[in-house]
N, C-alpha and C positions, 0 to 999 in steps of 0.2 A: 058365310061358310069355305074353310079352306081346302085349298086343292091339294091332294098327295102327290107325289111323285114316283110311279112306282119304275123299278128298273129291275129288270132280268138279267139274269145272268148265263149262261149257257157255257159250260166247262169242255165238253166235247166239240167245239167249233172245228169245222174241217178248214185246211191249210188253205190259202189262196196263192197260186203260184203264177208267176208273172209270164208275158209272151217270151222273155227272156230265158226261163227256166224252163219252158215248152220248148224250145228250140235248140237249146243246151243239150236238153236229156234227148231230142231225135239225132242232133251229130252224134252223140257218143252213143248210141244203140245201133243206128240204123248204120252209119257213117257218111252217106252223104243225102243230100234233099234239094230237091229243084225249088224255085221260087211258087211254081205252082201247087205243088205238094202243098208246100208252108199257106198257100190261100186257100186251098181247100179246108186246112185243118183251120181256118179264121182267124190266123195272121195278119192283121191287116195292114202291115206296110215290112215286109220279112228283110228289105234291105237296111231300114233304119236298126232293125231288131239286130241283124248281123254287123251293122258297124256301131251299135252299143257293146257288144260281146267280143268286138276286135277291140273296142276303148279298156273295155275291163281285164285286159289282157291276153286273151284267146286267140291265138292262130289259127284262124280259118282260111283257107283256100278255095277261090272265086274259078270257077273254071264256066265257059259257056260252050253246051252241047246241044246239038241239034235234034228236035225230037218230034217225028214227022205230021202230027196235027199239030202241034203249036209253034211250030218253028224254033226259032232258037232260044233258049231257057239259060239262066244262070242256075250252076247247079255248087252248093256248098259243103263243104266236109271239112271236120277237122285236120288239119296239119299237124303229122306225128313224126315228121322228119326221119331221122335214122333210129331205128327202132331200141337199139343197144343205148342210145343217149337221150331219147324222148323220156320225159317224166309221165306219169300216169295222168289218164285223160282227165282226171277231177282235180288235178294242181293245175293254178292259174301258171301262164309265162315266167311273170315274173317274180314267181316264189320259187326257191329251193326245194328240190324232193327230198326226203327223208330215205 
């Protein structure tokens, strides 16, 4: 008896987003986010994700802020520089703005 291999294809598969995509979207929409907030959103290692985004070319500023119940936390935000010279947020630092 031969076994038949059955394959199924789903045409409307949901796109999977990475933690980098999630953190970048939060930084672009919200402006600043703390490490605690990223941990609540189940980003397992926020500092590693931020490091990867910096390596990918995004300027991310880290500031240490004091939050009363949690002590000092890292707060991340996208660096925009002078607004007249800054490219749109969706363009990486090493690319030219059109």
